[in-house]
N, C-alpha and C positions, 0 to 999 in steps of 0.2 A: 319691595317684593312680598307678596303673600306668603305666610307661613304654610309649608305643606302638611298636610294630614293624610294620612293612609286610611284607606276603608278597613284594613285589619286592626287598627287601633280603635275602631268605635264598637267597642265591646259594651255590653250591658253592664251596669255596674252590679258589683257583688253585695245585694242589697242587706244582708246582716251587717257589713261593714257600714253602710250608709246609716243603719238604724243606730248602731254604736255611736256614729259620728253625731247624730241628732241628739242622742242621749247625753253624750258628753257636753253638748252645746247647752242643754236643759240644765245640767249638773252645775256648770259654770255660772249659771244665773240662780243657784241656790236651790234647785229641785233635787228631791230624792229620787234616784234612779235605781230600778229593779231589774237587772239585766238577764233576762230569760232569752237572749238572742245569740249569744256566742257559744261555740263549742270550745270553751277555755276554762280549764280547771281553776279554781279559786286558791289553790295551794301551791307553795313552791315546789321547786325540785326536791327529791328526797336528800335526807341529811347526808348520805355518803357521797352523793354527787357533788353537794355543795363543799364538803371538806376536800373532795378531789380536786375541784377546782381551784380551791386555796392552794393545795399543794402544787398544782400544775403552775400557777402564777409565780411560786417560788422557784421551781424547779427547770420549768420548760421555756425555750426561746419563745415559743407560740408565733412562729413564723408561718409562712404557707407549708402545706402538707401535699402530698400526692394528691392528685386530682380525685382519685377514687378513695381517698381517705386513709388515715393511719392503720397500719397492719394490726394493731393490738385491739381496735374497736372491731375490725372486720373479723378478726378471729373470735372475739366474745359474742359478736352476734352469731356466728355460725355455731358457737356452743349452744346458744339459746334456741336455735332450731331443733338441735339434736335433744335438748332437755324437753322441749316444750312440745314438739311435733314428732319426735322419734324419727327425724329425717336428717339424712347428712347433706351439708351444703359446705360446698368449697369457699373457703373466704375470698378466693381470687374472683368469684362470681358476685361478690357483694361490693357495691358502690356505696358511698357515703355522700350524702347531698345535703344542701341548704335548705333544710325542711323537706318534706315529702313533695312539696310543689316543684322543686328543681328536678326531683327525679322524674316526675310525670313529663315537664317538658323536654328533658333530655332523651326519654323513652320514645316519645312521640316523634321527635326529629330523627332519632336513629332508626326507628322501625317503619316509619310510613313515609309515603311521597304524597307531595301535595295534591289534593283532590281525592284521595283515597277515603274511603267511608270507615268510620269507627263507630261502633254501636255502644251506647249507653242506656241506663234506664231514665225512665221519666216517671216519677221523680228521681232526680240524681243530683250530685253536688255540682253548684252552679260553676265553679271555677273549672271543672272538667271541660263542660260544653264551651266556655267562653276562650279558654285556651286553645283547645281544638280548632274552633274557628278563626281565632287569630292567626293561626299557624297555616291556615288554608285546607283543612280537613273537612270532608262532610260529614256531619254528625247524623247518625240515624238513632232516632229514639224508639225504646222498646217500652211501651206502656206497661207498668206493673202496678197491681192493685191487690185487692184482697184475694182474688182468685190464684195469684201466685205467691202470695204472701209477700207482696211488694219486692219481689226479686224476679229476675229473668229466666225463662224455662227454655228447655231444648226445643219444645214445640215452637215457640216463638222464633228461634234462630233459625229453624226449618221453614218457618212461613216467609222470613226474609228472603232465604235462599231461593224459594219458590217464586217470589217477586223480582229475582234478579238483583236483590240488594244485599248479596254475601258481603259482610264487613270484612276489612282486612284485619280488624282488631275489635276486641270486646272488652270494655271496661266495666268491671263491677266492684262492688263494695260490700264486705260483710264482716262485721255489723254495718249496715248502711247508714249513710247521711243523705236524707233527713229521717229515715223512718226507723232505724235502729234494728231492723229484722236481720236475722243471720240465716245464711243458707244452710240446709241440712246438709251433712257430708255427701250422701249419696247423690243429691241434686247438684253440688258443685263438682263432683267427680264426672257426673255424666255431661255437664256443660264443659268441662276440661277436655273430654275425650270428644265431643262434637267439634270443639275448636281445633284439636290436633288432626282430626280427620278432615277438616275443611279449610285447612291453612289460615286460619285465624289466629292472631296473636292474642292470648289471654293475659290481661293486666288486671290483677287484683289488689284492690285498695284494702290493705289490712291495718290501717293505722289506728283502728280501735280495739284491736285484738287485746284482751286482758281485762276489758270491761264488757261483761255479759252476766245476764240475770237468770241463769238456768241452761240453756244450750251452750254447747261448747264450741268455740272457733276452730275452723280447719283452714289449713294454708294450702293454697294451690301448688306449692313446691312438694308437697305429700303425693301428688299424682304425676308429675313429670317435670323434668329439668328445662322444659322448653316453656314453660310459663313464667311470668314475672309476678313476683310478690313484693309490694311496696309498704314498707314500714316507716314508723315515726316514733321519736321521743316526746312528741307535743301533748298527746293524748293521756294514755294510760300512765306514762312516765312524769306527767305534769311539768312539762319543759317547753311550752310553746315559743317563748321568747329567746330560747337557745337556739333556735332555726337549726334542727338537726333532724335527717331522716335518713333512709337507706333503701335500697332496692336489691333484690336477688333476680339476676337477669342471667339469661342463656349465654353460653360461652362465647357464640357469635356476635353478641352485643355489647360484651363487655368493653372492647376496644374502642367501638364508636361512641358509646356513653362515655367514656372516661374523656375522650377528645373534646366532645361537646361541653362537658363539665368543666374541663381545663379552659375553654374558650369562653364559656359564659360566665363561670363563677370563680375560677381558679381552683380554689379548694373551700369546703365547708368550714364554719368556724373552727378554728383550732382549738381554742379553750373548751369549746363544747365538746369536741371529739375526746379529748382527754378525760373530762369530767364523766362522759356518758358511760364509760367503761364500768364505772360503779353503779349505774343504775340497774345492773342485773344482780348486784349482790343480796344476799338472804335479807339484810336488814332493809335495803331499798323496797324490796318486794313487799316484805311485812308492812312497811309504811304505805306502800301504794295500795296494797289490798284493802287498808282501812278506808281509803278514798272510795274505792268501789262499794264498800258498805254503806258508804254516805249516799252515793249516787242511787244505790238501791232504795233506800229511804226518800230520797227525793223524788225518785221515780214514782214511789207509792203515793207521794203528796200530789204530784201533778196528774197522774191518772184519777185520783179522788176528785180534784178540782175539776176535770173534764168531765167525769160523771155528773157532777152537779150541773152542768150547763148543757146536759144532754147531747155531747158530741156524738153525731150519728156514724161517722167512719173514722176509725183509729188503727194506725199501723200497730202491730204487736210490741214494739220497743224490746226486743230480745236482748239488746246490747247497745254500746256507745251511750251517750247521755242526751237523747232527744225523744220527743213525742211529736209525731206528724199528725195533726187534728183537722177534721173537717169543720169548718165554722160558717159553712155556706146558708145554715139555718139562722145564722146571725147577721149575715151581710152579703152583698153581691160581689163585693171586691175586698179580699183579705189584706191587700196592701193599705187601702185606705182605711180599713178596720184597725189596722196595726198602728198607723199613725194617729188615730184617734185615741186609741188605748193608751199610747205613749204620752200624748198631750194631757190626758185626763187623770191618768194614774201614776205615770213614771215607770210603767212596765214595759220593757221593751221585748217583743217576739218578732220572729223573721217571718214575712209573708212567703206563701207557698211559689210564689211566682219564681223565686230564686231558684227552685228546684224543678219546677214543672211548668215550661213555657206554655200559656194557653193554646189550646187547639184552634185551627182555622178551618173553614169549609173546604172539604176535599182532601185534607192532609192525613186522614185515616187515624187520627189520634182521638182518643176517648174523652170527650168533654167533662165526664165525671171525674177525671183525674186532673182536669186544669188546676194550676196553681192557684188561681184566684179564690179557690175554694177552701184552702189550707193555710195553716200557719205551723211553723215549726217552734216547739218550746224546748229550750235546752235547761236540762237541770244539773249542769255542771258546777254550779256555784255553791254556797254555803247554803246549808238547810234553812236557816233563818231567812235568807235572802228569798229561797225558793217558796218558803211558806208564806210570807208576807205578799209575794209577787202574785201568787195564785189566789191568795185571798181577795187582792185587789181586783184581780181579773174577773172573779166569780162576782164580785159586788158590782163591778162595771156592767157586766152582762145582765144582772138582775135588776138593775136601776131603770 
């Protein structure tokens, strides 16, 4: 009997992970690799988190927890929203998930019927698009570029409505992956208002909050309890491998999301949950803010390197730890260029096709924003690695 393969399983690769895989293979053969491809901090979890983990190993059974997470962590996250955003959030509306990825999957399944439209930006995080398609939803791309600071606008949502393509949901990220841009509070508020008036569920990816270089981050929960905010301990909190995230969801969605999480994951990692409570401690925040200072310096190094190679189009990189750069003056296909760069220098960057599928005749998408023209450069690593990586990249271009 032939093995059955479903169409929904035929998703494109997440190319950042493919680049990492190629880099690891080269490293196993003795090559020095400079990873500017992954959004992964080069630092461990904060010291208080590590200490809390050790304590939990001694004191706790570490069995399954409630599917929506331990109460103490949900209460601490609720306090975080009060402290950081001056917004009251009920711990009962917070669900703890196995990374933010599990939150998105459960939310999609709880909120949308198969075949419904969900809008997202182009460029936008590859896993959103791939997961939505695998679950049977229609992805509606919203082209974002310099005119809208690489973020969606109310005018674009109105245009979708006029075209008869009103989405059931809108997925946005601020700070964005891959561009790093942050939505201004008034623009985010206007988008939230439009979504409320047009029965469009607003899902805000806020996993990079805490990492910004000037503009402040605003949460959608500040505008309405009908919006969804997704958070994570991976980025600012430097806990990628601990696989822990959360979502603030409307009351009507709490139980459906909880049931889905219980069936799909049982519960988020228990040790991580107990340890993560300490991530909000003053000592942890002081340690993490030092990381942000390093990211700011790394950002400066990357921007200077891109200036030296005359990058024609560059997103502002207000937050997160990415620069999204136009390399169309250097190549016709950034995926091929990235592969050549990796082979020649050991520098790994992510091709833009991960974030912006190339346009096709008649699809209404702007060819100027095609992913084949761009690469994403991560500056999440050590300053030494970023400096060497950018020096090698500049020399590669100039050679």
